Structure formats: C-alpha cells, structure tokens
VMD Tcl script that draws the C-alpha trace (Angstrom):
set ca {
  {59.40 -11.84 65.10}
  {55.65 -11.89 64.51}
  {54.19 -11.14 61.05}
  {51.08 -9.68 62.69}
  {50.47 -6.10 61.41}
  {51.22 -3.47 64.02}
  {49.23 -0.33 64.73}
  {50.71 2.57 62.81}
  {50.97 6.05 64.34}
  {51.82 9.31 62.61}
  {51.93 12.02 65.29}
  {50.15 15.38 65.43}
  {51.11 16.94 62.09}
  {47.77 16.28 60.40}
  {45.84 17.42 63.46}
  {47.72 20.72 63.33}
  {46.93 21.06 59.62}
  {43.25 20.40 60.27}
  {43.23 23.04 63.01}
  {44.91 25.54 60.69}
  {42.09 25.13 58.15}
  {39.34 26.12 60.61}
  {39.13 29.78 59.52}
  {38.70 28.80 55.85}
  {36.19 26.06 56.64}
  {34.13 28.36 58.87}
  {34.23 31.15 56.29}
  {32.85 28.90 53.52}
  {30.37 26.91 55.63}
  {27.27 28.95 54.80}
  {28.06 28.99 51.09}
  {28.58 25.22 51.16}
  {25.20 24.65 52.81}
  {23.49 26.85 50.22}
  {25.04 25.07 47.23}
  {24.70 21.56 48.68}
  {28.40 20.65 48.56}
  {31.71 21.83 49.98}
  {33.34 24.76 48.24}
  {36.17 24.11 45.80}
  {38.58 26.10 47.99}
  {37.86 23.88 51.01}
  {38.15 20.63 49.02}
  {41.45 21.79 47.49}
  {42.79 22.78 50.90}
  {41.85 19.41 52.39}
  {43.71 17.66 49.55}
  {46.77 19.88 49.90}
  {46.90 19.24 53.64}
  {46.78 15.46 53.07}
  {43.55 15.12 55.06}
  {41.82 12.93 52.48}
  {44.57 10.36 53.02}
  {44.38 9.99 56.79}
  {42.86 6.49 56.58}
  {44.74 5.22 53.50}
  {47.46 2.58 54.08}
  {51.02 3.87 54.14}
  {52.10 1.72 51.15}
  {49.58 3.66 49.02}
  {50.84 7.06 50.13}
  {48.40 7.58 52.97}
  {49.00 8.56 56.57}
  {47.23 5.51 58.10}
  {46.53 7.26 61.39}
  {45.81 5.28 64.52}
  {42.22 5.33 65.85}
  {43.04 7.99 68.46}
  {44.76 10.15 65.85}
  {41.83 9.73 63.47}
  {39.36 10.71 66.16}
  {41.34 13.86 66.93}
  {41.56 14.97 63.27}
  {37.93 14.16 62.43}
  {36.75 15.78 65.65}
  {38.69 18.96 64.80}
  {37.19 19.19 61.29}
  {33.70 18.49 62.62}
  {34.15 21.20 65.25}
  {34.91 23.66 62.46}
  {31.91 22.57 60.35}
  {29.76 19.42 60.66}
  {29.37 18.96 56.90}
  {33.11 19.21 56.28}
  {33.78 16.72 59.05}
  {31.15 14.35 57.66}
  {32.54 14.48 54.11}
  {36.09 13.76 55.27}
  {34.86 11.08 57.66}
  {32.87 9.20 54.99}
  {35.33 9.50 52.12}
  {38.33 8.54 54.26}
  {36.65 5.51 55.78}
  {35.86 4.24 52.30}
  {39.12 5.04 50.52}
  {41.04 3.68 53.50}
  {39.22 0.36 53.64}
  {39.34 0.06 49.84}
  {43.09 0.54 49.98}
  {43.40 -2.15 52.62}
  {41.02 -4.81 51.27}
  {40.78 -4.49 47.45}
  {42.85 -6.64 45.11}
  {46.17 -5.48 43.69}
  {44.82 -4.78 40.18}
  {42.07 -2.52 41.51}
  {44.42 -0.65 43.83}
  {46.90 0.01 41.04}
  {44.14 1.53 38.90}
  {42.41 3.55 41.61}
  {45.33 4.95 43.61}
  {47.66 5.91 40.76}
  {46.56 9.56 40.41}
  {48.20 12.68 41.87}
  {45.39 13.11 44.44}
  {43.82 10.69 46.86}
  {40.67 9.25 45.25}
  {37.44 10.11 47.05}
  {34.81 7.44 47.64}
  {31.16 7.73 48.59}
  {28.28 5.33 48.78}
  {26.10 3.27 51.05}
  {27.01 0.07 52.82}
  {23.90 -0.95 54.73}
  {21.17 -1.78 52.16}
  {22.44 -4.28 49.58}
  {21.88 -4.40 45.86}
  {22.09 -7.66 43.93}
  {25.33 -8.96 42.41}
  {25.21 -11.71 39.79}
  {28.49 -13.65 39.38}
  {30.13 -13.49 35.96}
  {33.53 -14.53 34.66}
  {36.07 -12.23 36.26}
  {33.59 -10.35 38.43}
  {29.94 -9.51 39.06}
  {26.97 -7.68 37.52}
  {25.68 -5.24 40.14}
  {22.20 -3.69 40.21}
  {20.27 -1.82 42.88}
  {19.26 1.46 44.43}
  {20.95 2.99 47.47}
  {19.97 5.93 49.66}
  {21.84 8.69 51.49}
  {25.27 8.12 49.94}
  {27.44 10.30 52.16}
  {29.58 12.77 50.16}
  {28.47 11.45 46.76}
  {28.79 14.85 45.05}
  {32.48 14.98 46.02}
  {33.54 11.50 44.92}
  {35.22 9.80 41.98}
  {34.34 6.26 43.10}
  {31.30 4.65 44.68}
  {31.29 2.12 47.52}
  {28.14 -0.09 47.47}
  {26.95 -3.12 49.38}
  {25.71 -6.03 47.30}
  {24.39 -9.53 48.06}
  {25.71 -12.28 45.81}
  {22.75 -13.90 44.07}
  {22.06 -17.44 45.26}
  {24.37 -17.20 48.30}
  {24.50 -15.68 51.77}
  {27.61 -13.67 50.90}
  {27.63 -9.87 50.90}
  {30.44 -7.80 49.45}
  {31.48 -4.19 49.02}
  {31.78 -3.18 45.36}
  {33.81 -0.20 44.11}
  {32.72 1.41 40.84}
  {33.64 4.63 39.01}
  {31.20 7.49 39.59}
  {30.35 7.37 35.88}
  {28.67 3.97 36.37}
  {25.97 5.28 38.71}
  {22.75 7.19 38.08}
  {22.33 10.04 40.59}
  {18.81 10.32 41.98}
  {19.01 13.41 44.16}
  {16.71 13.30 47.22}
  {18.92 15.21 49.66}
  {16.42 17.88 50.70}
  {17.39 18.09 54.35}
  {17.73 20.68 57.10}
  {21.20 19.63 58.27}
  {24.36 18.32 56.60}
  {23.19 19.80 53.29}
  {26.76 20.44 52.14}
  {27.62 16.74 52.30}
  {25.78 16.12 49.01}
  {24.57 12.72 50.26}
  {22.18 11.89 47.42}
  {20.50 8.62 46.42}
  {21.81 6.65 43.44}
  {21.21 3.49 41.40}
  {23.07 1.07 39.15}
  {21.70 -1.30 36.52}
  {23.73 -4.33 35.46}
  {27.13 -2.69 35.99}
  {30.13 -5.01 35.61}
  {32.51 -4.91 38.59}
  {35.83 -6.81 38.36}
  {36.36 -9.16 41.30}
  {39.46 -7.23 42.39}
  {37.23 -4.16 42.89}
  {35.23 -5.90 45.60}
  {35.84 -7.41 48.99}
  {33.87 -9.41 51.55}
  {31.88 -7.01 53.73}
  {32.99 -8.55 57.02}
  {36.67 -9.06 56.22}
  {39.23 -8.02 58.79}
  {42.30 -9.34 56.95}
  {44.07 -6.43 55.21}
  {46.11 -7.04 52.06}
  {48.14 -3.93 52.88}
  {48.43 -1.63 55.86}
  {48.60 -2.25 59.59}
  {46.49 -3.29 62.55}
  {43.71 -0.70 62.25}
  {42.27 -2.60 59.28}
  {41.91 -5.73 61.41}
  {38.98 -3.96 63.03}
  {36.88 -4.55 59.93}
  {34.64 -2.06 58.17}
  {31.86 -1.87 60.76}
  {34.05 -1.14 63.78}
  {35.98 1.45 61.80}
  {32.66 3.08 60.86}
  {31.76 3.33 64.55}
  {35.03 5.13 65.23}
  {34.15 7.51 62.39}
  {30.72 8.44 63.67}
  {31.97 8.77 67.24}
  {34.66 11.19 66.07}
  {32.14 13.36 64.25}
  {29.81 13.35 67.24}
  {32.59 14.41 69.61}
  {33.54 17.36 67.43}
  {29.99 18.60 66.85}
  {28.94 17.99 70.45}
  {31.87 19.99 71.78}
  {31.15 22.90 69.41}
  {27.44 22.95 70.31}
  {28.22 23.22 74.00}
  {30.87 25.87 73.41}
  {28.54 27.95 71.22}
  {25.74 27.76 73.77}
  {28.10 28.75 76.59}
  {29.41 31.74 74.63}
  {25.87 32.85 73.84}
  {24.82 32.67 77.48}
  {27.92 34.48 78.79}
  {27.57 37.29 76.26}
  {24.15 38.13 77.72}
  {24.88 37.60 81.38}
  {23.31 40.21 83.66}
  {20.40 41.05 81.38}
  {16.94 40.42 82.76}
  {15.30 37.22 81.58}
  {18.39 35.74 79.90}
  {19.27 32.05 80.14}
  {22.55 32.90 81.89}
  {20.46 33.64 85.02}
  {18.37 30.49 84.75}
  {18.96 27.64 87.19}
  {17.21 25.29 84.76}
  {19.68 26.24 82.03}
  {22.71 25.69 84.24}
  {21.33 22.35 85.47}
  {20.71 21.08 81.95}
  {24.04 22.43 80.71}
  {25.85 20.63 83.53}
  {24.14 17.35 82.63}
  {24.96 17.72 78.94}
  {28.56 18.64 79.70}
  {28.91 15.70 82.09}
  {27.54 13.30 79.50}
  {29.93 14.69 76.91}
  {32.95 14.39 79.19}
  {31.91 10.88 80.18}
  {31.27 9.65 76.65}
  {34.40 11.08 75.04}
  {36.99 9.07 77.00}
  {34.83 5.97 76.55}
  {34.99 6.29 72.78}
  {38.68 7.19 72.71}
  {39.43 4.13 74.82}
  {38.73 1.97 71.75}
  {41.68 3.58 70.03}
  {44.17 3.17 72.83}
  {46.94 0.81 71.78}
  {46.00 -2.75 72.68}
  {42.53 -1.98 74.08}
  {40.69 -3.54 71.15}
  {41.57 -7.24 70.80}
  {42.47 -6.79 67.14}
  {44.80 -3.81 67.71}
  {47.15 -5.57 70.11}
  {50.09 -7.76 69.08}
  {48.31 -11.04 69.78}
  {45.25 -10.12 67.69}
  {43.03 -12.58 69.54}
  {39.42 -12.36 68.43}
  {36.27 -13.56 70.14}
  {32.63 -12.67 69.72}
  {32.65 -11.16 73.19}
  {35.63 -8.95 72.41}
  {33.92 -7.64 69.29}
  {30.77 -6.78 71.20}
  {32.60 -5.03 74.01}
  {34.57 -2.88 71.62}
  {31.49 -2.10 69.55}
  {29.49 -1.15 72.63}
  {31.79 1.74 73.50}
  {31.03 3.95 70.48}
  {27.32 3.18 71.00}
  {27.59 5.06 74.32}
  {28.75 8.12 72.41}
  {25.79 7.87 70.02}
  {23.48 7.91 73.04}
  {25.26 10.77 74.80}
  {25.63 12.91 71.70}
  {22.33 12.16 70.02}
  {18.78 12.71 71.21}
  {19.47 13.77 74.85}
  {21.98 16.42 73.79}
  {19.77 17.54 70.93}
  {16.79 17.94 73.26}
  {18.74 19.89 75.87}
  {20.64 22.17 73.50}
  {17.57 22.59 71.29}
  {15.48 23.59 74.29}
  {17.80 26.44 75.21}
  {18.46 27.49 71.63}
  {14.70 27.79 71.26}
  {14.46 29.97 74.35}
  {17.36 32.10 73.13}
  {15.79 32.50 69.70}
  {12.53 33.70 71.23}
  {14.42 36.24 73.37}
  {16.78 37.48 70.65}
  {15.99 36.04 67.17}
  {18.68 38.00 65.33}
  {21.42 36.66 67.58}
  {20.67 33.02 66.76}
  {19.24 33.02 63.24}
  {21.82 31.84 60.73}
  {24.63 31.58 63.25}
  {26.88 28.51 63.63}
  {25.07 27.29 66.77}
  {21.75 27.05 64.92}
  {23.35 25.33 61.93}
  {25.13 22.79 64.11}
  {21.97 21.89 66.03}
  {20.22 21.13 62.74}
  {23.03 18.78 61.70}
  {22.30 16.37 64.55}
  {19.02 15.15 63.05}
  {20.32 13.45 59.89}
  {23.46 12.37 61.73}
  {21.54 10.48 64.42}
  {19.42 8.86 61.70}
  {22.60 7.71 59.94}
  {23.98 5.92 62.99}
  {24.71 2.21 62.75}
  {21.96 0.27 64.44}
  {20.75 -3.31 64.68}
  {18.05 -5.10 66.66}
  {20.51 -7.52 68.17}
  {23.69 -5.42 68.41}
  {22.84 -3.23 71.39}
  {21.31 -5.98 73.58}
  {24.38 -8.11 72.80}
  {26.69 -5.27 73.81}
  {24.71 -4.83 77.01}
  {25.05 -8.49 77.93}
  {28.81 -8.28 77.40}
  {29.32 -5.03 79.27}
  {27.10 -6.32 82.09}
  {28.82 -9.73 82.07}
  {25.50 -11.50 81.39}
  {27.11 -14.24 79.31}
  {28.82 -17.52 80.15}
  {32.29 -17.15 81.61}
  {32.22 -13.37 81.62}
  {33.85 -11.25 84.27}
  {32.22 -7.90 84.88}
  {34.54 -5.09 83.79}
  {37.02 -7.37 82.01}
  {36.60 -5.38 78.79}
  {37.97 -2.30 80.55}
  {41.50 -3.73 80.53}
  {42.39 -2.70 84.05}
  {40.28 0.44 84.41}
  {38.77 0.97 87.83}
  {35.06 0.23 88.05}
  {32.86 3.11 89.13}
  {30.56 2.82 92.11}
  {27.01 2.47 90.87}
  {24.05 4.37 92.33}
  {21.38 2.49 94.19}
  {18.45 1.40 91.97}
  {16.10 4.04 93.42}
  {18.60 6.82 92.76}
  {19.24 5.48 89.28}
  {15.52 5.54 88.48}
  {15.35 9.15 89.67}
  {18.25 10.16 87.45}
  {16.70 8.41 84.45}
  {13.33 10.03 84.96}
  {14.95 13.47 85.23}
  {17.24 13.05 82.25}
  {14.57 11.80 79.87}
  {11.78 14.16 80.87}
  {10.71 16.38 78.00}
  {9.89 19.93 79.14}
  {6.30 20.97 78.66}
}
mol new
graphics top color blue
foreach p $ca { graphics top sphere $p radius 0.5 }
foreach p [lrange $ca 0 end-1] q [lrange $ca 1 end] { graphics top cylinder $p $q radius 0.2 }
display resetview
C-alpha cells in the first residue's frame, strides 16, 4: 500500500450546521459591522458548531474537509454574511495550515486548549527574520490582517536575513502591536487591522517554509500548499457573496414588478442580469472542479507535480475572481444605484447594499502576481512546450469557441461602462 496521504472527506454535517446558523448570523450582521468585529454570540456559535475546525487536520481534532466540502461550508457562511464568511475563511486557512506544517512542539502548545485556536495575519508582505539559536527574531509591519480582532495567534510572512528563504511565523497575539487602520466601507466586521512586531523571538517549530506542500500531519489537501489553499478560500467566499447579491437583486426587482419605471420592466436590467448570472454559473463549476477528487495533481493518489499542473490548477480560481469581481460589481452596482434613486428607503441599510460594499476590499485582497496570470493563460491555452490544449480538464469536453469577431463583440459589450 502507498504511504501517500489520501484526501479526507467528512460529509455534509458541517454544511448543515453552517446553514442552521444563518438566522443568527443575519440577525447580528448589522451590529457586527457597527462594532468592527463579529458578535460574541456568533463567534460562540461558530465554535460550538465546530466550524472553526473545518480546515484543521483530523489528528488535531479538526474536520479536515475536502476542498469541495470546504467550498460549500464557506460559501454558505458567506451567503449569510460576507464578514462572517471572511473571518471563518481566513482563520481556518491559517489554523489548518499551521496544524499541518508546524513542528510537533508548537502544535502541542497551540492546539491543546478546549477550543480551536484562531489565527490571523498577513502572508504576502514579508518582515525580516534574523536566525538565532533555536529560532528567529522577527520584526516588521503588516497590513490588512484578516480577522485579527478575533484571533489568539498571528500568522506572518518573514524573509530570513541573508538568504532567499521566506517562512510563515506563528506568534501569540500578545507579541504584536495593533495599529488599527481598518476604516473601510465593506467587511468592517472582519477586524482586519494593521500590526507590527519588533524583535520578537519565534521558536523554529512555530514556523514553516512558505512554499511547503509536505504536511507533517493530515491528508492530501495540505499537499496543495498554502497559496493554492488560499485560492480555494477566496473562491469559496466569492461564490457565496456573488450568489447572495444576485438573489437579493432578483427579489428586489420581483417585489416591484408591474410598477411604472421599475427595473423589473427594463430590458437593460434583464440583459445585464442574464450576463451576470451566466458568468456566475460558469465560474462556479470551474472553481469547484479544483476540489474534485483527483483533479488537482496533488490530490490524486499518485501526487505527481509539475510546474504546468500547478499553473493549471491555480488558473481555475482566478476565473472566479474575474467573474465575481469588477464585472459583477459594476453590473449589480449599476442596478442597485438605479433602485436606490427610485426607492431609497428600500435599499438603504439592507443586506443587498451591505453585500455590494463588501466586494471592494475583497477584490483588493485577491492573490495577484505579474507573472501568475500570464503563466496560467499559457498553460490553459497550451502555449508551452509539449502541452495539449484542454489536458488540464481531465476528460471534460471542450466548448466550441466563438469566432474572433463575435468574441470581440462580446468583450466590448461586457466591459462597456454605462454613461
């Protein structure tokens, strides 16, 4: 038998628990936005339901959901409230990867409590780590630490002085200096403040190489590495919020059908809604395909890894960022604006307005690189040596593509900004 970790699955129990919490989450959403963090009742309920352990390895008491199961749970929570979905998304990604990659001594200290520990931090702009016997001295300043006001531990990227190595460092919340700076229109309840550290000692067991994909505990999901797991996270959140935005807009339009001058009678509204809905339905399966057993090269039993495989898998969640980000925000925002002008009281303060505002900071937080997207495009388009167009689809039928002239017309229509 192979010693290769297998993909763990846990069923629908946690999805059902997440769905059962929707009334509570929706009830407390406005209060959470006003106070800049989730309410105590919501945080306690998430703990009691086991939802802060969805990414934690089974040996540490977590559920270790598969990618598809994770996407369903995170999408459900994000549908209920974008800030709640974002907090669970960020903390679970970080406590899950810490549980998989940290050394035994660190794990025994951090995961010994009665509740799952919550992590927050920032893993894209590195501080500086100076090697010292038994660990490192970490200093730096980090911005937009998702869910920081809810956490007990901090997850920070640091570059090892004098080397090209970068690592993730886990420190107690008491070791950081909070800097505030979360004065935003959307996702206010995530409490994603800036922070700094100055010469904080971090034991080596409380750090791991940023790019590692070799788990010390847990199954195949951790072979994806931190970055690919983060893409699954953000895609899940986008699917939940995107679905809720479209549902809210549809309900608003239907409730006013038959009244003169309402968007329900507008051909332009129905055309734009159809395009947004089509993009949503097209992007969702594309993202969920990453989580299907064996689709990603590091989730299957052979665990073969190539640069091309990584790029193909990483390209799929990028499609969701595109479909759920600026185009959807422009289209939904356009019609929310028209609705607000026609009936301000019906839109002001309602969930649809709040959810539209959340898209701004979320799109800004997406994982981006100058070389990543062109590389994904070359792989998906087979513009690389030895590539076969569509090979990353693992047997899916290729769609017929429109002629170049038709494609240009679609692009010009879809990206036109209304005057």
